[in-house]
gemmi code that builds the backbone of each chain (N, CA, C; Angstrom):
import gemmi

chains = {
    "A": [
        ("UNK", (-26.713, 99.168, 53.541), (-26.302, 98.295, 54.628), (-26.603, 98.935, 55.978)),
        ("UNK", (-26.682, 98.076, 56.975), (-27.030, 98.558, 58.314), (-26.096, 97.949, 59.365)),
        ("UNK", (-25.996, 98.636, 60.487), (-25.208, 98.119, 61.606), (-25.821, 98.633, 62.889)),
        ("UNK", (-25.671, 97.885, 63.966), (-26.221, 98.386, 65.234), (-25.274, 98.081, 66.387)),
        ("UNK", (-25.444, 98.800, 67.477), (-24.629, 98.544, 68.664), (-25.345, 99.041, 69.910)),
        ("UNK", (-25.329, 98.179, 70.920), (-25.977, 98.571, 72.177), (-24.985, 98.465, 73.337)),
        ("UNK", (-25.094, 99.390, 74.271), (-24.284, 99.342, 75.489), (-25.214, 99.332, 76.701)),
        ("UNK", (-25.016, 98.321, 77.533), (-25.715, 98.236, 78.810), (-24.937, 99.127, 79.788)),
        ("UNK", (-25.558, 100.221, 80.185), (-24.817, 101.223, 80.963), (-24.309, 100.695, 82.303)),
        ("UNK", (-25.108, 99.834, 82.940), (-24.681, 99.295, 84.238), (-23.461, 98.394, 84.050)),
        ("UNK", (-23.497, 97.581, 82.994), (-22.364, 96.686, 82.737), (-21.126, 97.485, 82.310)),
        ("UNK", (-21.349, 98.507, 81.481), (-20.222, 99.334, 81.021), (-19.511, 99.977, 82.211)),
        ("UNK", (-20.297, 100.357, 83.198), (-19.720, 100.975, 84.395), (-18.775, 99.994, 85.094)),
        ("UNK", (-19.177, 98.730, 85.094), (-18.348, 97.691, 85.724), (-17.142, 97.323, 84.864)),
        ("UNK", (-17.376, 97.226, 83.555), (-16.332, 96.698, 82.663), (-15.267, 97.721, 82.288)),
        ("UNK", (-15.687, 98.969, 82.175), (-14.774, 99.969, 81.619), (-14.599, 101.164, 82.536)),
        ("UNK", (-13.356, 101.589, 82.657), (-13.094, 102.829, 83.358), (-12.634, 103.841, 82.312)),
        ("UNK", (-13.620, 104.591, 81.791), (-13.291, 105.510, 80.693), (-12.445, 106.675, 81.180)),
        ("UNK", (-12.334, 106.820, 82.502), (-11.502, 107.910, 83.028), (-10.039, 107.507, 83.133)),
        ("UNK", (-9.792, 106.243, 82.854), (-8.422, 105.747, 82.892), (-7.519, 106.561, 81.968)),
        ("UNK", (-6.299, 106.833, 82.424), (-5.360, 107.629, 81.643), (-5.121, 106.956, 80.286)),
        ("UNK", (-5.274, 107.723, 79.218), (-5.007, 107.210, 77.879), (-6.214, 106.638, 77.179)),
        ("UNK", (-7.249, 106.282, 77.937), (-8.422, 105.612, 77.367), (-9.082, 106.471, 76.281)),
        ("UNK", (-9.430, 107.686, 76.634), (-10.132, 108.547, 75.667), (-9.253, 108.855, 74.456)),
        ("UNK", (-7.942, 109.066, 74.701), (-7.030, 109.405, 73.602), (-6.929, 108.304, 72.553)),
        ("UNK", (-7.104, 107.054, 72.990), (-6.975, 105.941, 72.045), (-8.246, 105.754, 71.215)),
        ("UNK", (-9.349, 106.287, 71.676), (-10.627, 106.023, 71.020), (-11.234, 107.250, 70.349)),
        ("UNK", (-11.088, 108.403, 70.994), (-11.829, 109.584, 70.540), (-10.919, 110.697, 70.028)),
        ("UNK", (-11.345, 111.331, 68.935), (-10.614, 112.475, 68.390), (-10.705, 113.640, 69.383)),
        ("UNK", (-9.893, 114.654, 69.153), (-9.911, 115.819, 70.041), (-11.300, 116.439, 70.102)),
        ("UNK", (-11.954, 116.515, 68.941), (-13.297, 117.115, 68.919), (-14.305, 116.272, 69.693)),
        ("UNK", (-14.185, 114.968, 69.544), (-15.087, 114.088, 70.283), (-14.825, 114.198, 71.785)),
        ("UNK", (-13.561, 114.324, 72.145), (-13.238, 114.463, 73.569), (-13.793, 115.755, 74.145)),
        ("UNK", (-13.850, 116.772, 73.289), (-14.419, 118.040, 73.721), (-15.922, 117.876, 73.999)),
        ("UNK", (-16.583, 117.091, 73.138), (-18.006, 116.811, 73.353), (-18.199, 116.080, 74.686)),
        ("UNK", (-17.288, 115.159, 74.970), (-17.394, 114.361, 76.195), (-17.184, 115.234, 77.426)),
        ("UNK", (-16.113, 116.008, 77.408), (-15.798, 116.778, 78.607), (-16.808, 117.906, 78.848)),
        ("UNK", (-17.450, 118.373, 77.773), (-18.406, 119.462, 77.993), (-19.840, 118.948, 78.158)),
        ("UNK", (-20.019, 117.627, 78.080), (-21.383, 117.077, 78.185), (-21.886, 117.106, 79.619)),
        ("UNK", (-23.185, 117.161, 79.735), (-23.809, 117.139, 81.068), (-23.442, 115.826, 81.763)),
        ("UNK", (-23.554, 114.727, 81.010), (-23.067, 113.451, 81.517), (-21.980, 112.923, 80.584)),
        ("UNK", (-20.708, 113.144, 80.962), (-19.614, 112.660, 80.111), (-19.717, 111.160, 79.844)),
        ("UNK", (-20.145, 110.417, 80.852), (-20.235, 108.965, 80.692), (-21.223, 108.568, 79.596)),
        ("UNK", (-22.385, 109.208, 79.600), (-23.385, 108.917, 78.576), (-22.839, 109.312, 77.193)),
        ("UNK", (-22.103, 110.412, 77.139), (-21.541, 110.833, 75.856), (-20.486, 109.848, 75.363)),
        ("UNK", (-19.679, 109.315, 76.279), (-18.683, 108.305, 75.890), (-19.374, 107.153, 75.161)),
        ("UNK", (-20.441, 106.628, 75.756), (-21.087, 105.449, 75.166), (-21.986, 105.819, 73.983)),
        ("UNK", (-22.496, 107.024, 73.987), (-23.239, 107.508, 72.829), (-22.327, 107.491, 71.596)),
        ("UNK", (-21.152, 108.112, 71.718), (-20.226, 108.165, 70.582), (-19.656, 106.783, 70.261)),
        ("UNK", (-19.408, 106.011, 71.292), (-18.844, 104.668, 71.087), (-19.808, 103.783, 70.275)),
        ("UNK", (-21.092, 103.802, 70.623), (-22.041, 102.960, 69.884), (-22.158, 103.431, 68.428)),
        ("UNK", (-22.011, 104.717, 68.188), (-22.027, 105.217, 66.802), (-20.857, 104.631, 66.025)),
        ("UNK", (-19.683, 104.676, 66.647), (-18.499, 104.146, 65.973), (-18.633, 102.650, 65.715)),
        ("UNK", (-19.124, 101.923, 66.693), (-19.255, 100.476, 66.552), (-20.281, 100.098, 65.486)),
        ("UNK", (-21.404, 100.792, 65.491), (-22.455, 100.499, 64.509), (-21.944, 100.798, 63.102)),
        ("UNK", (-21.230, 101.910, 62.947), (-20.682, 102.282, 61.638), (-19.593, 101.289, 61.221)),
        ("UNK", (-18.770, 100.878, 62.185), (-17.698, 99.928, 61.874), (-18.265, 98.604, 61.352)),
        ("UNK", (-19.404, 98.192, 61.892), (-20.002, 96.937, 61.419), (-20.324, 97.017, 59.926)),
        ("UNK", (-20.787, 98.178, 59.480), (-21.049, 98.338, 58.050), (-19.729, 98.360, 57.282)),
        ("UNK", (-18.790, 99.162, 57.760), (-17.490, 99.296, 57.095), (-16.838, 97.922, 56.907)),
        ("UNK", (-16.890, 97.113, 57.956), (-16.316, 95.774, 57.933), (-16.957, 94.901, 56.851)),
        ("UNK", (-18.266, 95.033, 56.701), (-18.965, 94.247, 55.681), (-18.680, 94.757, 54.279)),
        ("UNK", (-18.566, 96.076, 54.165), (-18.326, 96.660, 52.846), (-16.936, 96.332, 52.332)),
        ("UNK", (-15.971, 96.340, 53.225), (-14.575, 96.271, 52.783), (-13.907, 94.946, 53.133)),
        ("UNK", (-14.542, 94.157, 54.011), (-13.909, 92.952, 54.533), (-12.643, 93.251, 55.323)),
        ("UNK", (-12.461, 94.504, 55.683), (-11.272, 94.874, 56.458), (-11.593, 94.763, 57.942)),
        ("UNK", (-10.736, 94.030, 58.647), (-10.904, 93.955, 60.101), (-9.721, 94.635, 60.743)),
        ("UNK", (-9.996, 95.748, 61.378), (-8.934, 96.476, 62.058), (-9.527, 97.104, 63.297)),
        ("UNK", (-8.620, 97.507, 64.174), (-9.079, 98.175, 65.391), (-8.663, 99.630, 65.302)),
        ("UNK", (-9.550, 100.440, 64.764), (-9.165, 101.835, 64.552), (-10.277, 102.835, 64.912)),
        ("UNK", (-10.647, 102.836, 66.178), (-11.732, 103.742, 66.579), (-11.492, 105.207, 66.198)),
        ("UNK", (-10.208, 105.615, 66.130), (-9.933, 107.021, 65.813), (-10.221, 107.353, 64.350)),
        ("UNK", (-10.286, 106.328, 63.510), (-10.595, 106.593, 62.103), (-12.086, 106.588, 61.829)),
        ("UNK", (-12.864, 106.293, 62.843), (-14.326, 106.412, 62.734), (-14.665, 107.730, 63.418)),
        ("UNK", (-14.877, 108.733, 62.604), (-15.008, 110.088, 63.143), (-16.482, 110.481, 63.245)),
        ("UNK", (-16.913, 110.804, 64.455), (-18.318, 111.167, 64.670), (-18.545, 112.642, 64.377)),
        ("UNK", (-19.502, 112.916, 63.517), (-19.987, 114.282, 63.363), (-21.307, 114.328, 64.118)),
        ("UNK", (-21.281, 115.039, 65.212), (-22.385, 115.012, 66.156), (-23.379, 116.108, 65.816)),
        ("UNK", (-24.611, 115.709, 65.494), (-25.631, 116.731, 65.223), (-26.439, 116.986, 66.479)),
        ("UNK", (-26.846, 115.887, 67.101), (-27.586, 116.005, 68.352), (-27.414, 114.704, 69.106)),
        ("UNK", (-27.983, 114.689, 70.305), (-27.934, 113.503, 71.147), (-28.400, 112.244, 70.403)),
        ("UNK", (-29.318, 112.434, 69.438), (-29.930, 111.281, 68.786), (-29.529, 111.094, 67.331)),
        ("UNK", (-28.822, 112.052, 66.733), (-28.477, 111.833, 65.334), (-27.143, 112.437, 64.951)),
        ("UNK", (-26.572, 111.869, 63.890), (-25.281, 112.343, 63.407), (-24.798, 111.492, 62.258)),
        ("UNK", (-23.528, 111.703, 61.890), (-22.919, 110.861, 60.866), (-21.554, 110.405, 61.380)),
        ("UNK", (-21.105, 109.298, 60.825), (-19.761, 108.808, 61.134), (-19.016, 108.696, 59.806)),
        ("UNK", (-17.807, 109.249, 59.769), (-16.988, 109.172, 58.563), (-15.880, 108.152, 58.787)),
        ("UNK", (-15.627, 107.344, 57.749), (-14.518, 106.399, 57.863), (-13.879, 106.196, 56.500)),
        ("UNK", (-12.654, 106.655, 56.345), (-11.908, 106.504, 55.091), (-12.759, 106.809, 53.859)),
        ("UNK", (-13.434, 107.931, 53.871), (-14.199, 108.357, 52.711), (-15.632, 107.847, 52.666)),
        ("UNK", (-15.995, 106.963, 53.585), (-17.378, 106.479, 53.633), (-18.173, 107.287, 54.645)),
        ("UNK", (-19.477, 107.432, 54.349), (-20.340, 108.182, 55.265), (-21.431, 107.263, 55.776)),
        ("UNK", (-21.616, 107.250, 57.073), (-22.692, 106.459, 57.682), (-23.574, 107.386, 58.506)),
        ("UNK", (-24.882, 107.219, 58.359), (-25.820, 108.034, 59.127), (-26.201, 107.254, 60.376)),
        ("UNK", (-26.307, 107.951, 61.491), (-26.632, 107.236, 62.727), (-27.821, 107.849, 63.450)),
        ("UNK", (-28.567, 106.950, 64.095), (-29.612, 107.395, 65.015), (-29.381, 106.690, 66.341)),
        ("UNK", (-29.468, 107.440, 67.404), (-29.142, 106.905, 68.726), (-30.315, 107.090, 69.659)),
        ("UNK", (-30.582, 106.056, 70.446), (-31.647, 106.148, 71.437), (-31.020, 105.994, 72.816)),
        ("UNK", (-31.252, 106.996, 73.647), (-30.702, 106.943, 75.001), (-31.812, 106.600, 75.974)),
        ("UNK", (-31.652, 105.497, 76.676), (-32.613, 105.147, 77.713), (-31.898, 105.238, 79.054)),
        ("UNK", (-32.652, 104.993, 80.104), (-32.061, 105.100, 81.430), (-30.953, 104.064, 81.620)),
        ("UNK", (-31.170, 102.863, 81.040), (-30.206, 101.786, 81.306), (-29.417, 101.310, 80.090)),
        ("UNK", (-29.673, 101.900, 78.911), (-28.844, 101.522, 77.758), (-28.789, 102.620, 76.712)),
        ("UNK", (-27.792, 102.504, 75.844), (-27.681, 103.411, 74.700), (-27.592, 102.548, 73.451)),
        ("UNK", (-28.397, 102.901, 72.462), (-28.515, 102.056, 71.282), (-28.397, 102.885, 70.018)),
        ("UNK", (-27.473, 102.497, 69.136), (-27.307, 103.229, 67.879), (-27.491, 102.306, 66.675)),
        ("UNK", (-28.196, 102.829, 65.683), (-28.304, 102.160, 64.391), (-27.592, 103.035, 63.372)),
        ("UNK", (-26.758, 102.402, 62.522), (-26.086, 103.129, 61.443), (-26.567, 102.572, 60.113)),
        ("UNK", (-26.685, 103.449, 59.124), (-27.126, 103.034, 57.783), (-26.280, 103.735, 56.720)),
        ("UNK", (-26.251, 103.132, 55.532), (-25.522, 103.776, 54.447), (-26.409, 104.790, 53.720)),
        ("UNK", (-27.722, 104.552, 53.718), (-28.662, 105.476, 53.064), (-29.696, 105.901, 54.090)),
        ("UNK", (-29.918, 107.208, 54.179), (-30.801, 107.714, 55.228), (-32.216, 107.138, 55.174)),
        ("UNK", (-32.692, 106.829, 53.943), (-34.066, 106.327, 53.854), (-34.223, 104.909, 54.408)),
        ("UNK", (-33.090, 104.249, 54.713), (-33.186, 102.919, 55.321), (-33.789, 102.969, 56.729)),
        ("UNK", (-33.604, 104.113, 57.394), (-34.073, 104.196, 58.791), (-35.537, 103.775, 58.914)),
        ("UNK", (-36.351, 104.216, 57.932), (-37.785, 103.938, 58.026), (-38.114, 102.504, 57.625)),
        ("UNK", (-37.134, 101.794, 57.027), (-37.410, 100.433, 56.551), (-36.910, 99.347, 57.496)),
        ("UNK", (-36.186, 99.763, 58.516), (-35.566, 98.773, 59.408), (-36.604, 98.032, 60.239)),
        ("UNK", (-36.439, 96.707, 60.284), (-37.323, 95.897, 61.115), (-36.490, 95.223, 62.200)),
        ("UNK", (-37.089, 95.151, 63.373), (-36.388, 94.443, 64.446), (-36.631, 92.953, 64.294)),
        ("UNK", (-35.629, 92.151, 64.587), (-35.860, 90.708, 64.592), (-35.894, 90.220, 66.035)),
        ("UNK", (-36.499, 89.058, 66.219), (-36.661, 88.561, 67.582), (-35.442, 87.754, 68.002)),
        ("UNK", (-35.276, 87.701, 69.299), (-34.102, 87.038, 69.855), (-34.075, 85.547, 69.501)),
        ("UNK", (-35.266, 84.973, 69.222), (-35.302, 83.541, 68.890), (-35.274, 83.282, 67.381)),
        ("UNK", (-35.055, 84.330, 66.579), (-34.982, 84.142, 65.123), (-33.792, 83.241, 64.783)),
        ("UNK", (-33.963, 82.466, 63.733), (-32.875, 81.556, 63.353), (-31.840, 82.326, 62.538)),
        ("UNK", (-30.669, 82.500, 63.124), (-29.638, 83.308, 62.481), (-28.510, 82.409, 61.968)),
        ("UNK", (-28.190, 82.571, 60.678), (-27.101, 81.798, 60.083), (-25.940, 82.755, 59.828)),
        ("UNK", (-24.783, 82.186, 59.491), (-23.617, 83.028, 59.230), (-22.847, 82.549, 58.021)),
        ("UNK", (-22.479, 83.486, 57.144), (-21.510, 83.174, 56.082), (-20.373, 84.163, 56.244)),
        ("UNK", (-19.158, 83.645, 56.257), (-17.966, 84.481, 56.480), (-18.107, 85.387, 57.700)),
        ("UNK", (-18.732, 84.875, 58.727), (-18.863, 85.648, 59.958), (-19.970, 86.693, 59.911)),
        ("UNK", (-20.636, 86.803, 58.755), (-21.678, 87.832, 58.651), (-23.056, 87.190, 58.811)),
        ("UNK", (-23.811, 87.632, 59.804), (-25.076, 86.972, 60.104), (-26.207, 87.355, 59.148)),
        ("UNK", (-27.090, 86.393, 58.889), (-28.281, 86.689, 58.087), (-29.440, 85.803, 58.537)),
        ("UNK", (-30.642, 86.178, 58.127), (-31.797, 85.326, 58.353), (-32.393, 84.980, 56.992)),
        ("UNK", (-33.189, 83.928, 56.970), (-33.849, 83.596, 55.711), (-35.313, 83.984, 55.838)),
        ("UNK", (-35.729, 84.855, 54.957), (-37.095, 85.359, 54.983), (-38.081, 84.211, 54.710)),
        ("UNK", (-39.046, 84.017, 55.616), (-40.012, 82.917, 55.509), (-40.752, 82.941, 54.186)),
        ("UNK", (-41.099, 84.144, 53.798), (-41.969, 84.325, 52.652), (-41.214, 84.164, 51.333)),
        ("UNK", (-40.145, 84.927, 51.176), (-39.435, 84.938, 49.892), (-38.273, 83.947, 49.850)),
        ("UNK", (-37.908, 83.416, 51.029), (-36.751, 82.524, 51.159), (-35.443, 83.182, 50.735)),
        ("UNK", (-35.432, 84.510, 50.749), (-34.214, 85.244, 50.395), (-33.380, 85.445, 51.667)),
        ("UNK", (-32.064, 85.359, 51.509), (-31.147, 85.636, 52.616), (-31.144, 87.136, 52.896)),
        ("UNK", (-31.441, 87.488, 54.132), (-31.419, 88.913, 54.462), (-30.346, 89.174, 55.516)),
        ("UNK", (-29.393, 90.058, 55.204), (-28.361, 90.363, 56.190), (-28.978, 90.998, 57.439)),
        ("UNK", (-28.443, 90.648, 58.587), (-28.907, 91.239, 59.829), (-27.714, 91.815, 60.576)),
        ("UNK", (-28.009, 92.705, 61.512), (-26.953, 93.181, 62.403), (-27.433, 92.913, 63.819)),
        ("UNK", (-26.543, 92.357, 64.613), (-26.932, 91.964, 65.961), (-25.981, 92.588, 66.964)),
        ("UNK", (-26.551, 93.049, 68.070), (-25.708, 93.562, 69.140), (-26.227, 93.046, 70.462)),
        ("UNK", (-25.298, 92.614, 71.282), (-25.673, 92.064, 72.578), (-24.703, 92.584, 73.611)),
        ("UNK", (-25.228, 93.168, 74.674), (-24.355, 93.601, 75.772), (-25.153, 93.542, 77.054)),
        ("UNK", (-24.624, 92.830, 78.041), (-25.314, 92.723, 79.325), (-26.716, 92.193, 79.170)),
        ("UNK", (-27.701, 92.926, 79.649), (-29.086, 92.465, 79.616), (-29.787, 92.737, 78.285)),
        ("UNK", (-29.088, 93.350, 77.350), (-29.794, 93.808, 76.146), (-29.351, 93.088, 74.878)),
        ("UNK", (-30.347, 92.809, 74.059), (-30.114, 92.161, 72.764), (-30.938, 92.881, 71.719)),
        ("UNK", (-30.302, 93.241, 70.612), (-31.030, 93.879, 69.519), (-30.578, 93.291, 68.194)),
        ("UNK", (-31.551, 92.929, 67.379), (-31.238, 92.451, 66.039), (-32.099, 93.207, 65.049)),
        ("UNK", (-31.486, 93.622, 63.932), (-32.255, 94.364, 62.917), (-31.959, 93.833, 61.530)),
        ("UNK", (-32.917, 94.067, 60.644), (-32.736, 93.734, 59.238), (-33.470, 94.774, 58.407)),
        ("UNK", (-33.197, 94.761, 57.103), (-33.888, 95.723, 56.234), (-35.093, 95.059, 55.596)),
    ],
    "B": [
        ("UNK", (13.587, 88.462, 74.401), (12.517, 87.770, 75.142), (11.967, 86.623, 74.278)),
        ("UNK", (11.736, 85.474, 74.884), (11.248, 84.377, 74.053), (9.725, 84.387, 73.944)),
        ("UNK", (9.269, 83.674, 72.911), (7.849, 83.669, 72.565), (6.956, 83.161, 73.687)),
        ("UNK", (7.383, 82.035, 74.290), (6.546, 81.428, 75.343), (6.328, 82.418, 76.483)),
        ("UNK", (7.415, 83.111, 76.805), (7.315, 84.072, 77.905), (6.347, 85.204, 77.543)),
        ("UNK", (6.476, 85.717, 76.316), (5.576, 86.797, 75.890), (4.125, 86.311, 75.887)),
        ("UNK", (3.889, 85.089, 75.411), (2.515, 84.569, 75.407), (1.968, 84.481, 76.824)),
        ("UNK", (2.794, 83.985, 77.748), (2.344, 83.882, 79.142), (2.020, 85.263, 79.715)),
        ("UNK", (2.863, 86.229, 79.407), (2.625, 87.590, 79.907), (1.356, 88.183, 79.289)),
        ("UNK", (1.177, 87.919, 78.000), (-0.039, 88.413, 77.337), (-1.287, 87.781, 77.944)),
        ("UNK", (-1.177, 86.488, 78.248), (-2.321, 85.799, 78.847), (-2.717, 86.464, 80.159)),
        ("UNK", (-1.731, 86.815, 80.967), (-2.099, 87.427, 82.244), (-2.677, 88.828, 82.045)),
        ("UNK", (-2.267, 89.487, 80.947), (-2.831, 90.817, 80.663), (-4.289, 90.714, 80.210)),
        ("UNK", (-4.586, 89.767, 79.322), (-5.953, 89.703, 78.771), (-6.948, 89.015, 79.700)),
        ("UNK", (-6.425, 88.229, 80.636), (-7.286, 87.417, 81.500), (-8.494, 88.158, 82.102)),
        ("UNK", (-8.300, 89.361, 82.637), (-9.464, 90.021, 83.261), (-10.587, 90.374, 82.288)),
        ("UNK", (-10.280, 90.378, 80.995), (-11.264, 90.876, 80.032), (-11.930, 89.784, 79.202)),
        ("UNK", (-11.472, 88.545, 79.331), (-11.991, 87.500, 78.454), (-13.378, 87.020, 78.881)),
        ("UNK", (-14.149, 86.554, 77.883), (-15.465, 86.004, 78.194), (-15.587, 84.579, 77.661)),
        ("UNK", (-14.478, 84.014, 77.208), (-14.507, 82.634, 76.724), (-13.307, 81.893, 77.317)),
        ("UNK", (-13.565, 81.205, 78.407), (-12.495, 80.544, 79.154), (-11.808, 79.455, 78.325)),
        ("UNK", (-12.613, 78.727, 77.541), (-12.050, 77.623, 76.764), (-11.010, 78.128, 75.753)),
        ("UNK", (-11.363, 79.203, 75.051), (-10.417, 79.772, 74.086), (-9.183, 80.308, 74.801)),
        ("UNK", (-9.388, 80.794, 76.006), (-8.255, 81.302, 76.794), (-7.321, 80.161, 77.192)),
        ("UNK", (-7.908, 79.049, 77.627), (-7.110, 77.900, 78.061), (-6.294, 77.303, 76.920)),
        ("UNK", (-6.837, 77.423, 75.694), (-6.142, 76.824, 74.550), (-5.531, 77.909, 73.659)),
        ("UNK", (-5.232, 79.044, 74.252), (-4.725, 80.196, 73.501), (-3.448, 79.891, 72.694)),
        ("UNK", (-3.456, 80.322, 71.441), (-2.260, 80.212, 70.593), (-2.008, 81.573, 69.951)),
        ("UNK", (-0.984, 81.643, 69.110), (-0.699, 82.905, 68.413), (-1.860, 83.323, 67.515)),
        ("UNK", (-2.610, 82.335, 67.039), (-3.701, 82.642, 66.113), (-4.974, 83.123, 66.830)),
        ("UNK", (-4.992, 83.044, 68.138), (-6.207, 83.411, 68.882), (-6.567, 84.879, 68.663)),
        ("UNK", (-7.841, 85.095, 68.324), (-8.349, 86.434, 68.042), (-8.951, 87.017, 69.330)),
        ("UNK", (-8.590, 88.240, 69.645), (-9.041, 88.832, 70.906), (-10.562, 88.944, 70.989)),
        ("UNK", (-11.172, 89.393, 69.883), (-12.611, 89.639, 69.923), (-13.405, 88.389, 69.544)),
        ("UNK", (-13.060, 87.765, 68.412), (-13.838, 86.606, 67.951), (-13.664, 85.372, 68.828)),
        ("UNK", (-12.445, 85.130, 69.306), (-12.208, 83.919, 70.101), (-12.339, 84.167, 71.601)),
        ("UNK", (-11.594, 85.128, 72.107), (-11.617, 85.361, 73.559), (-12.857, 86.135, 73.994)),
        ("UNK", (-13.582, 86.685, 72.995), (-14.812, 87.443, 73.260), (-14.550, 88.652, 74.161)),
        ("UNK", (-13.400, 89.251, 73.959), (-13.124, 90.487, 74.683), (-14.003, 91.577, 74.082)),
        ("UNK", (-14.681, 92.301, 74.934), (-15.519, 93.410, 74.526), (-14.640, 94.449, 73.815)),
        ("UNK", (-15.123, 94.983, 72.687), (-14.237, 95.845, 71.901), (-13.795, 97.103, 72.655)),
        ("UNK", (-14.602, 97.569, 73.600), (-14.155, 98.717, 74.397), (-13.020, 98.304, 75.345)),
        ("UNK", (-13.030, 97.040, 75.771), (-11.965, 96.571, 76.659), (-10.651, 96.288, 75.930)),
        ("UNK", (-10.719, 96.222, 74.592), (-9.476, 96.036, 73.848), (-8.549, 97.236, 74.082)),
        ("UNK", (-9.125, 98.392, 74.310), (-8.315, 99.563, 74.654), (-7.592, 99.328, 75.974)),
        ("UNK", (-8.274, 98.694, 76.919), (-7.631, 98.399, 78.199), (-6.468, 97.426, 78.015)),
        ("UNK", (-6.674, 96.434, 77.154), (-5.587, 95.482, 76.870), (-4.381, 96.260, 76.331)),
        ("UNK", (-4.653, 97.169, 75.393), (-3.574, 97.951, 74.787), (-2.880, 98.846, 75.817)),
        ("UNK", (-3.671, 99.480, 76.671), (-3.086, 100.334, 77.716), (-2.293, 99.494, 78.721)),
        ("UNK", (-2.813, 98.305, 79.043), (-2.095, 97.417, 79.974), (-0.755, 96.974, 79.384)),
        ("UNK", (-0.759, 96.699, 78.071), (0.494, 96.307, 77.407), (1.481, 97.479, 77.452)),
        ("UNK", (0.989, 98.672, 77.167), (1.866, 99.854, 77.205), (2.511, 100.018, 78.580)),
        ("UNK", (1.689, 99.821, 79.615), (2.195, 100.001, 80.979), (3.190, 98.906, 81.359)),
        ("UNK", (2.821, 97.678, 81.026), (3.661, 96.533, 81.406), (5.046, 96.621, 80.772)),
        ("UNK", (5.109, 96.984, 79.476), (6.389, 96.991, 78.772), (6.994, 98.389, 78.639)),
        ("UNK", (6.296, 99.363, 79.192), (6.738, 100.741, 79.094), (7.017, 101.149, 77.638)),
        ("UNK", (6.027, 100.879, 76.782), (6.126, 101.232, 75.369), (4.912, 102.072, 74.985)),
        ("UNK", (4.981, 102.730, 73.829), (3.825, 103.466, 73.327), (3.339, 102.757, 72.065)),
        ("UNK", (2.082, 102.360, 72.059), (1.528, 101.712, 70.873), (0.828, 102.789, 70.048)),
        ("UNK", (1.459, 103.138, 68.932), (0.901, 104.202, 68.093), (-0.368, 103.702, 67.397)),
        ("UNK", (-1.067, 104.631, 66.773), (-2.360, 104.272, 66.174), (-2.236, 103.225, 65.073)),
        ("UNK", (-1.154, 103.330, 64.289), (-0.979, 102.356, 63.215), (-0.805, 100.945, 63.755)),
        ("UNK", (-0.074, 100.813, 64.842), (0.108, 99.492, 65.442), (-1.198, 99.020, 66.073)),
        ("UNK", (-1.887, 99.938, 66.705), (-3.138, 99.585, 67.370), (-4.149, 98.997, 66.388)),
        ("UNK", (-4.140, 99.511, 65.160), (-5.086, 99.015, 64.154), (-4.956, 97.518, 63.916)),
        ("UNK", (-3.723, 97.024, 64.060), (-3.469, 95.600, 63.772), (-3.711, 94.705, 64.983)),
        ("UNK", (-3.943, 95.308, 66.120), (-4.018, 94.592, 67.398), (-5.278, 93.727, 67.548)),
        ("UNK", (-5.475, 92.776, 66.640), (-6.699, 91.997, 66.777), (-6.472, 90.561, 67.218)),
        ("UNK", (-5.203, 90.135, 67.190), (-4.945, 88.777, 67.681), (-3.619, 88.710, 68.438)),
        ("UNK", (-3.367, 87.548, 69.030), (-2.186, 87.367, 69.869), (-0.911, 87.593, 69.051)),
        ("UNK", (-0.912, 87.067, 67.828), (0.271, 87.167, 66.987), (0.649, 88.630, 66.746)),
        ("UNK", (-0.341, 89.434, 66.363), (-0.074, 90.848, 66.088), (0.417, 91.550, 67.353)),
        ("UNK", (-0.197, 91.225, 68.483), (0.213, 91.855, 69.744), (1.674, 91.522, 70.039)),
        ("UNK", (2.061, 90.259, 69.833), (3.444, 89.853, 70.096), (4.423, 90.571, 69.180)),
        ("UNK", (4.043, 90.691, 67.899), (4.921, 91.377, 66.946), (5.102, 92.846, 67.329)),
        ("UNK", (3.994, 93.452, 67.752), (4.057, 94.875, 68.101), (4.905, 95.085, 69.353)),
        ("UNK", (4.710, 94.219, 70.349), (5.517, 94.331, 71.569), (6.999, 94.180, 71.220)),
        ("UNK", (7.322, 93.175, 70.426), (8.700, 92.948, 70.002), (9.297, 94.152, 69.304)),
        ("UNK", (8.532, 94.681, 68.333), (9.016, 95.812, 67.547), (9.251, 97.030, 68.431)),
        ("UNK", (8.291, 97.281, 69.332), (8.406, 98.477, 70.168), (9.547, 98.344, 71.184)),
        ("UNK", (9.758, 97.108, 71.664), (10.846, 96.888, 72.619), (12.204, 97.059, 71.929)),
        ("UNK", (12.295, 96.592, 70.674), (13.587, 96.719, 70.004), (13.864, 98.164, 69.601)),
        ("UNK", (12.812, 98.944, 69.381), (13.000, 100.389, 69.121), (13.635, 101.074, 70.314)),
        ("UNK", (13.297, 100.553, 71.491), (13.802, 101.187, 72.731), (15.274, 100.927, 72.962)),
        ("UNK", (15.745, 99.797, 72.402), (17.124, 99.378, 72.697), (18.169, 100.309, 72.079)),
    ],
}
model = gemmi.Model(1)
for chain_id, residues in chains.items():
    chain = gemmi.Chain(chain_id)
    for i, (resn, *xyz) in enumerate(residues, 1):
        res = gemmi.Residue()
        res.name, res.seqid = resn, gemmi.SeqId(i, " ")
        for name, pos in zip(("N", "CA", "C"), xyz):
            atom = gemmi.Atom()
            atom.name, atom.element = name, gemmi.Element(name[0])
            atom.pos, atom.b_iso = gemmi.Position(*pos), 0.0
            res.add_atom(atom)
        chain.add_residue(res)
    model.add_chain(chain)
structure = gemmi.Structure()
structure.add_model(model)
structure.setup_entities()
């Protein structure tokens, strides 16, 4: 399974004040907060880790059908600016993150070899939903293919396997 | 505190973060913060912090996990307020 999440940095600056008292404590573990406070750009690190958690949560939600708001239970193991894993209640998700000047984008997968198989879908693709989970129908095989979509500010990303 | 009053107070708390005015105008206990009001998931933390400040309560992690709709928020506020008494 796959999940993705994008943050428009300009919009995030307007929408969220991550320096607000209590904000980091509600979302990030002590270790993650240490990564944030020691980062060259704490703000970029906030959204880097946040997109990892969100992308991983999208998979977790599909796997378990559990809908909860528990960012602290999505624990980031940070390998580098662009890669890591997220742990959630015994599940492991691998993440790859791309940092651009104006956005941060993370893809999470359950199996590492999926990274090379991921295809981007276009914004005008016909997306259907069953139980809130989006999919597309492959033109060729007519098989339902699950997709993950993320939209924030000026950015839209959709992926499928 | 009565339900109508809590709903009105909650509405004023979530108002700055909503992206779906129609769902906001017709808000009920069943209204979902993310799916219906389209509150950005990072802003849900702000809603939680605003609730903590407004009612002078602490929303622990277990309660926060359930904070996905108006009904859960009302139950949590009620429970935390009665703990204080």
